[in-house]
DODOGU-33898 format. One line per 8 residues: number of its first residue (from 0); their letters; for each residue y, z, x of N, C-alpha, C. Coordinates in nm, 2 decimals. Atoms other than C-alpha are relative to their C-alpha. Example, Ala and Ser with C-alpha at 12.3 -4.5 7.8 and 13.67 -1.06 7.14 Angstrom:
2
0 = AS = -0.12/0.00/0.09/-0.45/0.78/1.23/0.12/0.00/0.09 | -0.11/0.00/-0.09/-0.11/0.71/1.37/0.11/0.08/-0.08
***
This chain:
266
0 = MRLIDPHI = 0.07/0.10/-0.08/17.60/2.40/5.99/-0.10/0.07/0.09 | 0.10/-0.06/-0.08/17.27/2.49/6.16/-0.02/-0.09/0.13 | 0.00/0.08/-0.12/17.32/2.35/6.51/-0.13/0.01/0.08 | 0.11/0.00/-0.09/17.05/2.25/6.75/0.05/-0.02/0.14 | -0.02/0.03/-0.14/17.07/2.28/7.12/-0.13/-0.05/0.05 | 0.13/0.06/-0.03/16.79/2.04/7.22/-0.05/0.01/0.14 | 0.04/-0.01/-0.14/16.79/2.11/7.59/0.08/0.12/0.06 | -0.06/-0.12/-0.06/16.85/2.47/7.72/-0.11/0.08/0.06
8 = HMVSRTTD = 0.11/-0.07/-0.08/16.66/2.69/7.97/0.02/0.15/-0.03 | -0.03/-0.13/0.04/16.65/3.02/7.79/-0.07/0.10/0.09 | 0.06/-0.10/-0.10/16.41/3.18/8.05/0.10/0.05/0.10 | -0.10/-0.04/-0.10/16.72/3.20/8.27/0.12/0.07/-0.07 | -0.11/-0.05/0.07/16.95/3.34/8.00/-0.03/0.14/-0.05 | 0.02/-0.14/0.05/17.01/3.70/7.87/-0.01/0.00/-0.15 | 0.01/-0.03/0.15/16.95/3.85/7.53/0.14/-0.02/-0.06 | -0.13/0.02/0.05/17.33/3.85/7.49/0.03/-0.14/-0.03
16 = DYQAMALA = -0.02/0.15/0.03/17.33/3.47/7.51/-0.07/-0.03/-0.13 | 0.06/0.02/0.13/17.08/3.46/7.22/0.09/0.05/-0.11 | -0.09/-0.06/0.10/17.31/3.69/7.02/0.12/-0.09/-0.02 | -0.12/0.08/0.02/17.62/3.48/7.09/-0.03/-0.14/-0.06 | 0.03/0.13/0.06/17.44/3.15/7.01/-0.03/0.01/-0.15 | 0.03/-0.02/0.14/17.31/3.29/6.68/0.13/0.02/-0.08 | -0.13/-0.02/0.07/17.66/3.41/6.58/0.08/-0.13/-0.01 | -0.07/0.12/0.00/17.80/3.07/6.67/-0.06/-0.11/-0.09
24 = GIRTVTEP = 0.07/0.09/0.09/17.55/2.89/6.44/-0.11/-0.08/0.06 | 0.11/0.07/-0.06/17.29/2.77/6.69/-0.13/0.06/-0.05 | 0.12/-0.06/0.06/16.96/2.82/6.50/-0.13/-0.06/0.06 | 0.12/0.06/-0.06/16.72/2.60/6.69/0.03/-0.05/0.14 | -0.01/0.04/-0.14/16.66/2.54/7.06/-0.13/-0.06/0.04 | 0.13/0.05/-0.06/16.41/2.33/7.26/0.03/0.02/0.15 | -0.01/-0.03/-0.14/16.34/2.43/7.62/-0.09/-0.08/0.08 | 0.09/0.08/-0.09/16.21/2.18/7.87/-0.04/0.09/0.12
32 = AFWAGFDR = 0.05/-0.06/-0.13/16.00/2.30/8.17/0.09/-0.05/0.11 | -0.09/0.04/-0.10/16.22/2.30/8.48/-0.03/0.08/0.13 | 0.02/-0.07/-0.13/16.25/2.42/8.84/0.05/0.14/-0.01 | -0.03/-0.14/0.02/16.25/2.80/8.87/0.10/0.05/0.10 | -0.09/-0.05/-0.11/16.50/2.81/9.16/-0.07/0.02/0.13 | 0.08/0.00/-0.12/16.22/2.81/9.41/-0.13/-0.08/-0.03 | 0.12/0.09/0.02/15.90/2.60/9.46/-0.12/0.09/-0.02 | 0.13/-0.07/0.02/15.59/2.74/9.30/-0.11/-0.06/0.08
40 = RTVHGFAD = 0.10/0.05/-0.10/15.30/2.72/9.54/-0.14/-0.02/-0.06 | 0.13/0.01/0.06/15.00/2.75/9.31/0.00/-0.04/-0.14 | 0.01/0.03/0.14/14.88/2.63/8.98/0.01/0.12/-0.09 | -0.01/-0.13/0.08/14.86/2.99/8.86/0.15/0.03/-0.04 | -0.14/-0.02/0.03/15.24/3.01/8.89/0.05/-0.08/-0.11 | -0.03/0.09/0.11/15.28/2.71/8.66/-0.06/0.05/-0.13 | 0.07/-0.05/0.13/15.03/2.85/8.41/0.07/0.12/-0.06 | -0.07/-0.12/0.05/15.22/3.18/8.39/0.13/-0.05/-0.06
48 = YFRQLTEA = -0.13/0.06/0.05/15.55/2.98/8.34/-0.02/-0.07/-0.14 | 0.03/0.06/0.12/15.39/2.77/8.07/-0.03/0.10/-0.11 | 0.03/-0.10/0.10/15.27/3.08/7.89/0.14/0.06/-0.04 | -0.13/-0.05/0.03/15.63/3.21/7.91/0.07/-0.09/-0.10 | -0.07/0.09/0.09/15.76/2.90/7.74/-0.06/-0.01/-0.13 | 0.06/0.02/0.13/15.50/2.88/7.47/-0.02/0.13/-0.08 | 0.02/-0.13/0.07/15.46/3.25/7.39/0.11/0.10/0.00 | -0.09/-0.11/-0.02/15.71/3.49/7.53/0.14/-0.04/-0.05
56 = EPARAARH = -0.13/0.04/0.03/16.03/3.29/7.48/0.02/-0.02/-0.15 | -0.01/0.01/0.15/15.97/3.19/7.11/0.01/0.13/-0.07 | 0.00/-0.14/0.06/15.91/3.56/7.03/0.14/0.06/0.02 | -0.13/-0.05/-0.02/16.23/3.66/7.20/0.11/-0.06/-0.08 | -0.10/0.07/0.09/16.43/3.39/7.02/-0.01/0.04/-0.14 | 0.01/-0.03/0.14/16.29/3.48/6.69/0.06/0.14/-0.04 | -0.07/-0.13/0.03/16.43/3.84/6.71/0.15/-0.02/-0.02 | -0.14/0.02/0.03/16.77/3.68/6.69/0.02/-0.12/-0.10
64 = GIDHYCWI = -0.01/0.10/0.11/16.69/3.43/6.41/0.01/-0.14/0.05 | 0.00/0.13/-0.06/16.65/3.13/6.65/-0.14/-0.05/0.01 | 0.13/0.06/-0.02/16.36/2.89/6.64/0.00/-0.06/0.13 | 0.01/0.05/-0.14/16.24/2.81/6.99/-0.12/-0.09/0.01 | 0.11/0.09/-0.04/16.03/2.51/7.09/0.01/-0.03/0.15 | 0.00/0.03/-0.15/15.94/2.39/7.44/-0.06/-0.14/0.03 | 0.06/0.12/-0.06/15.83/2.10/7.65/-0.07/0.04/0.13 | 0.08/-0.04/-0.12/15.57/2.11/7.93/-0.01/-0.12/0.10
72 = CMNPKEAE = 0.02/0.10/-0.10/15.56/1.93/8.26/0.01/0.07/0.14 | -0.03/-0.04/-0.14/15.59/1.96/8.64/0.13/-0.06/0.04 | -0.13/0.06/-0.03/15.95/1.92/8.74/0.00/-0.08/0.13 | 0.00/0.09/-0.12/16.03/1.64/8.99/0.04/0.07/0.13 | -0.04/-0.07/-0.13/16.18/1.89/9.24/-0.13/0.05/0.07 | 0.12/-0.06/-0.05/15.82/2.02/9.29/-0.11/-0.11/0.02 | 0.10/0.11/0.01/15.65/1.68/9.30/-0.05/-0.05/0.13 | 0.04/0.05/-0.13/15.61/1.63/9.67/-0.14/0.03/0.04
80 = DQALASEV = 0.14/-0.04/-0.03/15.28/1.82/9.70/-0.09/-0.06/-0.10 | 0.09/0.08/0.09/15.04/1.57/9.55/-0.12/0.08/-0.05 | 0.12/-0.07/0.04/14.74/1.80/9.55/0.04/0.11/-0.10 | -0.04/-0.09/0.10/14.93/2.07/9.36/0.04/-0.07/-0.13 | -0.04/0.08/0.12/15.07/1.81/9.12/-0.13/-0.03/-0.08 | 0.13/0.04/0.07/14.71/1.70/9.04/-0.06/0.13/-0.08 | 0.05/-0.12/0.06/14.61/2.06/8.97/0.09/0.04/-0.13 | -0.09/-0.03/0.11/14.92/2.12/8.75/-0.02/-0.09/-0.12
88 = LSIIPSFL = 0.02/0.10/0.11/14.87/1.80/8.55/-0.13/0.02/-0.07 | 0.13/-0.03/0.07/14.51/1.91/8.48/0.01/0.11/-0.10 | -0.01/-0.11/0.10/14.62/2.22/8.29/0.11/-0.03/-0.11 | -0.11/0.03/0.10/14.92/2.06/8.10/-0.06/-0.03/-0.14 | 0.05/0.03/0.14/14.71/1.92/7.81/-0.03/0.13/-0.09 | 0.03/-0.12/0.08/14.60/2.27/7.70/0.12/0.07/-0.05 | -0.13/-0.06/0.05/14.96/2.39/7.68/0.07/-0.10/-0.10 | -0.06/0.09/0.10/15.07/2.07/7.50/-0.06/0.02/-0.14
96 = DHPRALGI = 0.07/-0.03/0.13/14.82/2.17/7.23/0.07/0.11/-0.08 | -0.06/-0.12/0.07/15.03/2.48/7.15/0.10/-0.05/-0.11 | -0.08/0.05/0.11/15.22/2.45/6.82/0.15/0.00/0.03 | -0.14/0.00/-0.04/15.55/2.52/6.99/0.04/-0.10/0.10 | -0.02/0.10/-0.11/15.51/2.24/7.25/0.03/-0.13/-0.07 | -0.04/0.13/0.06/15.69/1.92/7.14/-0.04/-0.12/0.08 | 0.03/0.11/-0.08/15.60/1.70/7.43/0.01/0.02/0.14 | 0.00/-0.01/-0.15/15.63/1.63/7.80/0.14/-0.01/0.04
104 = GEIGLNRN = -0.13/0.00/-0.05/15.95/1.72/7.97/0.04/0.13/0.07 | -0.08/0.12/-0.03/16.18/1.73/8.15/-0.06/-0.06/0.13 | 0.04/0.07/-0.12/16.02/1.48/8.38/0.11/-0.09/0.05 | -0.10/0.09/-0.05/16.20/1.23/8.59/0.00/-0.01/0.15 | -0.01/0.01/-0.14/16.33/1.20/8.94/0.11/0.09/0.05 | -0.10/-0.08/-0.06/16.52/1.42/9.18/0.07/-0.07/0.12 | -0.06/0.08/-0.11/16.56/1.23/9.51/-0.06/-0.14/0.01 | 0.05/0.14/0.01/16.38/0.91/9.40/-0.10/-0.03/0.10
112 = TRSEVRVL = 0.10/0.02/-0.10/16.09/0.95/9.64/-0.12/-0.06/-0.06 | 0.13/0.06/0.05/15.75/0.78/9.62/-0.09/0.10/-0.07 | 0.08/-0.11/0.06/15.58/1.11/9.55/0.05/0.03/-0.14 | -0.06/-0.03/0.13/15.82/1.18/9.27/-0.03/-0.11/-0.10 | 0.03/0.12/0.09/15.76/0.83/9.12/-0.14/0.01/-0.04 | 0.15/-0.01/0.03/15.38/0.88/9.14/-0.02/0.11/-0.11 | 0.02/-0.11/0.10/15.40/1.22/8.95/0.07/-0.04/-0.13 | -0.06/0.05/0.12/15.64/1.06/8.70/-0.10/-0.10/-0.07
120 = EQHIELAA = 0.09/0.09/0.06/15.39/0.78/8.64/-0.12/0.07/-0.06 | 0.11/-0.08/0.05/15.11/1.04/8.59/0.04/0.07/-0.13 | -0.05/-0.06/0.12/15.32/1.22/8.33/0.01/-0.10/-0.11 | -0.02/0.10/0.10/15.40/0.90/8.15/-0.14/-0.05/-0.05 | 0.13/0.04/0.05/15.03/0.80/8.14/-0.06/0.11/-0.09 | 0.05/-0.11/0.09/14.95/1.15/7.99/0.07/-0.01/-0.13 | -0.07/0.01/0.13/15.22/1.11/7.73/-0.05/-0.12/-0.08 | 0.05/0.11/0.07/15.09/0.77/7.64/-0.13/0.02/-0.06
128 = ARSELVLV = 0.14/-0.02/0.05/14.73/0.88/7.61/0.00/0.10/-0.12 | 0.00/-0.10/0.11/14.83/1.17/7.38/0.11/-0.03/-0.11 | -0.11/0.03/0.09/15.12/1.00/7.20/0.10/0.11/-0.01 | -0.09/-0.11/-0.01/15.36/1.27/7.31/0.15/-0.05/0.01 | -0.14/0.02/-0.03/15.74/1.27/7.29/0.03/0.03/0.15 | -0.04/-0.02/-0.14/15.91/1.25/7.63/0.14/0.03/0.01 | -0.14/-0.04/-0.03/16.22/1.42/7.76/0.02/-0.02/0.15 | -0.02/0.04/-0.14/16.36/1.28/8.09/0.12/0.06/0.06
136 = HTPHLEDK = -0.11/-0.04/-0.09/16.58/1.43/8.36/0.04/-0.11/0.09 | -0.04/0.10/-0.09/16.79/1.19/8.55/0.07/0.06/0.12 | -0.05/-0.06/-0.12/16.90/1.25/8.91/0.15/0.03/0.00 | -0.14/-0.04/0.00/17.24/1.39/9.00/0.09/-0.10/0.08 | -0.11/0.06/-0.07/17.56/1.22/9.11/-0.03/-0.14/0.06 | 0.01/0.13/-0.05/17.52/0.93/9.35/-0.13/-0.07/-0.02 | 0.12/0.07/0.02/17.16/0.86/9.28/-0.03/-0.02/-0.15 | 0.03/0.00/0.14/17.19/0.87/8.90/-0.03/-0.14/-0.06
144 = RKGTRLIM = 0.03/0.13/0.05/17.22/0.50/8.82/-0.13/-0.06/0.05 | 0.13/0.05/-0.06/16.94/0.40/9.07/-0.12/0.07/-0.06 | 0.11/-0.07/0.05/16.72/0.68/8.95/-0.03/-0.02/-0.15 | 0.02/0.02/0.14/16.78/0.62/8.58/-0.07/-0.14/-0.02 | 0.06/0.13/0.01/16.69/0.25/8.62/-0.15/0.01/0.04 | 0.13/-0.01/-0.05/16.38/0.34/8.82/-0.09/0.07/-0.10 | 0.07/-0.07/0.11/16.27/0.59/8.55/-0.03/-0.09/-0.11 | 0.02/0.08/0.11/16.32/0.34/8.28/-0.10/-0.12/0.03
152 = DVIRNEPR = 0.10/0.10/-0.04/16.12/0.08/8.47/-0.14/0.05/0.00 | 0.13/-0.06/0.00/15.83/0.32/8.51/-0.05/0.01/-0.15 | 0.03/-0.02/0.14/15.84/0.39/8.13/-0.04/-0.14/-0.06 | 0.03/0.14/0.06/15.85/0.01/8.05/-0.13/-0.05/0.05 | 0.13/0.05/-0.06/15.54/-0.04/8.27/-0.12/0.06/-0.08 | 0.11/-0.06/0.09/15.34/0.18/8.02/0.02/-0.06/-0.14 | -0.03/0.07/0.13/15.31/-0.05/7.71/-0.03/0.09/-0.12 | 0.03/-0.08/0.11/15.18/0.23/7.50/0.11/0.10/-0.04
160 = IDPGRVII = -0.12/-0.09/0.03/15.51/0.42/7.51/0.10/-0.07/-0.08 | -0.11/0.05/0.08/15.75/0.36/7.23/0.13/0.05/0.05 | -0.13/-0.05/-0.06/16.10/0.37/7.38/0.08/0.09/-0.09 | -0.07/-0.09/0.09/16.23/0.53/7.07/-0.05/0.14/-0.01 | 0.05/-0.13/-0.01/16.02/0.83/7.14/0.03/0.07/0.14 | -0.04/-0.05/-0.13/16.18/0.89/7.48/0.15/0.03/0.00 | -0.14/-0.04/-0.02/16.51/1.08/7.53/0.03/0.01/0.15 | -0.04/0.00/-0.14/16.68/1.02/7.86/0.13/0.08/0.01
168 = DHGEEHTV = -0.11/-0.09/0.00/16.91/1.31/7.93/0.09/-0.01/0.12 | -0.11/0.00/-0.11/17.22/1.37/8.15/0.06/-0.14/0.01 | -0.06/0.13/0.00/17.36/1.04/8.05/0.15/0.01/0.04 | -0.14/0.01/-0.04/17.70/0.94/8.19/0.06/-0.14/-0.03 | -0.07/0.13/0.04/17.95/0.65/8.15/-0.07/-0.12/0.06 | 0.06/0.12/-0.06/17.76/0.42/8.39/-0.15/-0.01/-0.03 | 0.15/0.01/0.04/17.41/0.49/8.24/-0.02/-0.01/-0.15 | 0.03/0.00/0.14/17.45/0.54/7.87/-0.02/-0.14/-0.06
176 = PEIKARGH = 0.02/0.13/0.06/17.49/0.17/7.78/-0.14/-0.06/0.03 | 0.13/0.05/-0.04/17.18/0.08/7.98/-0.12/0.07/-0.07 | 0.11/-0.08/0.07/16.97/0.36/7.83/-0.02/-0.05/-0.14 | 0.00/0.05/0.14/17.06/0.25/7.48/-0.06/-0.14/-0.01 | 0.05/0.13/0.01/16.99/-0.11/7.56/-0.15/-0.01/0.02 | 0.14/-0.01/-0.02/16.64/-0.02/7.66/-0.07/0.05/-0.12 | 0.06/-0.05/0.12/16.58/0.13/7.32/-0.03/0.15/0.00 | 0.02/-0.15/-0.01/16.58/0.50/7.43/0.11/0.07/-0.07
184 = WVGLTVYP = -0.11/-0.09/0.03/16.77/0.79/7.30/0.06/0.05/0.13 | -0.07/-0.05/-0.12/17.03/0.94/7.53/0.06/0.14/-0.03 | -0.06/-0.13/0.01/17.14/1.29/7.59/0.12/0.02/0.09 | -0.12/-0.04/-0.08/17.48/1.41/7.70/0.00/0.15/0.02 | 0.02/-0.14/-0.04/17.47/1.73/7.89/0.14/0.05/0.04 | -0.13/-0.06/-0.02/17.78/1.95/7.88/-0.02/0.12/0.10 | 0.03/-0.09/-0.11/17.77/2.14/8.21/0.12/0.00/0.10 | -0.13/-0.01/-0.06/18.07/2.26/8.41/0.03/-0.08/0.12
192 = TTKCSPAR = -0.04/0.06/-0.13/18.04/2.09/8.75/-0.07/-0.14/0.02 | 0.07/0.12/-0.03/17.77/1.82/8.78/-0.02/-0.10/-0.11 | 0.02/0.09/0.12/17.77/1.67/8.43/0.13/-0.02/-0.08 | -0.12/0.03/0.09/18.01/1.63/8.13/0.07/0.13/-0.04 | -0.08/-0.10/0.07/18.29/1.85/8.01/0.00/-0.03/-0.15 | -0.01/0.03/0.14/18.34/1.88/7.63/0.09/-0.13/-0.02 | -0.09/0.11/0.02/18.63/1.63/7.66/-0.06/-0.13/0.04 | 0.07/0.12/-0.05/18.43/1.38/7.86/-0.11/-0.04/-0.09
200 = AADLIERT = 0.10/0.03/0.10/18.14/1.41/7.62/0.06/-0.07/-0.12 | -0.07/0.06/0.12/18.38/1.34/7.33/0.04/-0.14/0.03 | -0.04/0.13/-0.04/18.52/1.04/7.52/-0.12/-0.10/-0.01 | 0.12/0.09/0.00/18.16/0.90/7.56/-0.04/-0.03/-0.14 | 0.04/0.02/0.14/18.08/0.95/7.20/0.09/-0.10/-0.07 | -0.10/0.09/0.05/18.40/0.77/7.10/-0.02/-0.14/0.05 | 0.02/0.13/-0.07/18.32/0.49/7.34/-0.13/-0.07/-0.04 | 0.13/0.06/0.02/17.95/0.44/7.27/-0.06/0.01/-0.14
208 = GVERIWVN = 0.05/-0.02/0.14/17.91/0.56/6.91/-0.11/0.11/-0.01 | 0.09/-0.11/0.02/17.67/0.81/6.76/-0.15/-0.04/-0.02 | 0.14/0.04/0.01/17.35/0.61/6.74/-0.08/0.04/0.11 | 0.10/-0.05/-0.10/17.05/0.76/6.92/0.07/0.08/0.11 | -0.07/-0.09/-0.10/17.26/1.03/7.10/-0.01/0.14/-0.05 | -0.01/-0.14/0.03/17.24/1.40/7.12/0.09/0.07/0.11 | -0.08/-0.08/-0.10/17.45/1.67/7.30/-0.07/0.13/0.02 | 0.07/-0.13/-0.03/17.30/1.97/7.48/0.08/0.07/0.12
216 = SAADWGSS = -0.06/-0.08/-0.10/17.40/2.24/7.72/-0.07/0.00/0.14 | 0.08/-0.02/-0.12/17.11/2.25/7.97/0.03/0.13/0.07 | -0.04/-0.12/-0.07/17.23/2.60/8.04/-0.13/0.06/0.07 | 0.11/-0.04/-0.08/17.02/2.75/8.32/0.04/0.11/0.09 | -0.03/-0.10/-0.10/17.04/2.97/8.63/0.14/-0.02/0.06 | -0.13/0.03/-0.06/17.36/2.80/8.75/0.12/0.03/-0.09 | -0.12/-0.01/0.08/17.71/2.80/8.63/-0.01/-0.09/-0.12 | 0.03/0.08/0.12/17.65/2.69/8.28/0.04/0.08/-0.13
224 = DPLATIKT = -0.05/-0.07/0.12/17.74/2.77/7.92/-0.09/-0.03/-0.12 | 0.09/0.02/0.11/17.50/2.83/7.63/0.07/-0.04/-0.13 | -0.08/0.04/0.11/17.79/2.76/7.39/0.07/-0.13/0.02 | -0.06/0.13/-0.03/17.87/2.42/7.54/0.00/-0.10/-0.12 | 0.00/0.09/0.11/17.76/2.24/7.23/0.10/0.03/-0.11 | -0.11/-0.05/0.09/17.99/2.45/7.01/0.13/-0.05/0.05 | -0.13/0.03/-0.06/18.28/2.38/7.24/0.02/-0.15/-0.01 | -0.01/0.15/0.01/18.21/2.00/7.23/0.03/-0.03/-0.15
232 = AQELRRRR = -0.03/0.02/0.14/18.20/2.02/6.85/0.15/0.03/-0.03 | -0.14/-0.04/0.03/18.54/2.19/6.85/0.09/-0.10/0.06 | -0.09/0.11/-0.05/18.68/1.92/7.08/0.00/-0.12/-0.09 | 0.00/0.11/0.10/18.57/1.66/6.83/0.08/0.03/-0.12 | -0.09/-0.04/0.11/18.74/1.86/6.55/0.14/-0.01/0.04 | -0.14/0.01/-0.04/19.05/1.88/6.76/0.05/-0.14/0.00 | -0.04/0.14/0.01/19.05/1.50/6.77/-0.01/-0.06/-0.14 | 0.00/0.03/0.15/19.02/1.50/6.39/-0.11/-0.09/-0.04
240 = HPEELIQR = 0.12/0.06/0.05/18.67/1.36/6.37/-0.05/0.07/-0.12 | 0.05/-0.07/0.12/18.51/1.43/6.03/-0.12/0.08/0.02 | 0.11/-0.09/-0.01/18.26/1.70/5.98/-0.13/-0.07/-0.02 | 0.13/0.08/0.01/18.00/1.44/5.88/-0.04/-0.05/0.13 | 0.03/0.05/-0.13/18.02/1.29/6.23/-0.06/0.12/0.09 | 0.04/-0.12/-0.08/17.99/1.64/6.39/-0.14/0.05/-0.05 | 0.13/-0.03/0.05/17.69/1.72/6.16/-0.10/-0.09/0.05 | 0.10/0.10/-0.05/17.52/1.40/6.27/-0.03/0.02/0.14
248 = IFCDNPRA = 0.02/-0.01/-0.14/17.57/1.46/6.64/-0.08/0.13/0.03 | 0.05/-0.13/-0.05/17.47/1.83/6.66/-0.11/0.05/-0.09 | 0.11/-0.04/0.09/17.22/1.85/6.37/-0.10/-0.12/-0.03 | 0.09/0.10/0.06/17.09/1.53/6.22/-0.06/-0.09/0.11 | 0.05/0.09/-0.10/17.05/1.32/6.54/-0.12/0.08/0.08 | 0.12/-0.06/-0.07/16.84/1.58/6.74/-0.12/0.02/-0.10 | 0.11/-0.01/0.10/16.64/1.65/6.42/-0.07/-0.13/-0.02 | 0.07/0.13/0.02/16.57/1.28/6.37/-0.09/-0.03/0.12
256 = FLTQSSKF = 0.09/0.03/-0.12/16.43/1.25/6.73/-0.11/0.10/0.00 | 0.11/-0.10/-0.02/16.24/1.58/6.73/-0.10/0.00/-0.11 | 0.09/0.00/0.11/16.08/1.54/6.39/-0.10/-0.12/0.02 | 0.10/0.09/-0.04/15.89/1.25/6.55/-0.13/0.07/0.05 | 0.11/-0.09/-0.02/15.67/1.54/6.65/-0.03/0.07/-0.13 | 0.04/-0.07/0.13/15.48/1.68/6.35/0.02/0.15/0.02 | -0.01/-0.15/-0.02/15.52/2.03/6.51/0.14/0.05/-0.03 | -0.14/-0.05/0.01/15.90/2.04/6.47/0.04/0.03/-0.14
264 = RG = -0.04/-0.04/0.13/16.03/2.23/6.17/0.15/0.04/0.00 | -0.14/-0.05/-0.01/16.39/2.30/6.28/0.10/-0.07/-0.09
***
């Protein structure tokens, strides 16, 4: 089985992680733009980061037999500076033209502020104008339901956006049904502390079904696991789910969403 981890931040991972992922059967990854652990102060910092995503990281992945794709955006954690946001948004289209860029992401909200909402709206307008796929980050913990609903309202206000071309990630028990009801895809993130464990992700899959759902690790700078998808697949096997279901969740579903971009060949 050629597994896909459709949301992982490889710029923050070591070469050993690539080797372990390849040995475990992960053959394709997609990497959303995210916060670097500090606020970038100039548009040049973002441009360098976007070059890393579109050029350097695909080359590093290829040395280990892994296909690497990316997403481009300004992360909501850096959206308070409206002047900087305008500068960054002005350079994003040139990077979206890259053959390894699948769309806009991970956009969304962090603290649900007005500035964050405005930058989210600008990203959605850009996605609509270019017919781009969209990958969405939802806020953490107590703000998740409120933020998820607010994000979906912003998307619904842009009539050119097809909800089936939007994946809303970091879904949890109280948000997955609403996300699916709006016609979006939903991502389950297996992450040690703030998101799902393999067992909890398996529970959600059993409860909500496999339609329009993918599982990812979102492994990054923090305490996280680039083999989280593998461990979730093993949890489903432990529960005696058939290989056909596992194939669908970890290969067929992400491929079905991602091939809505003509650039994706994974």
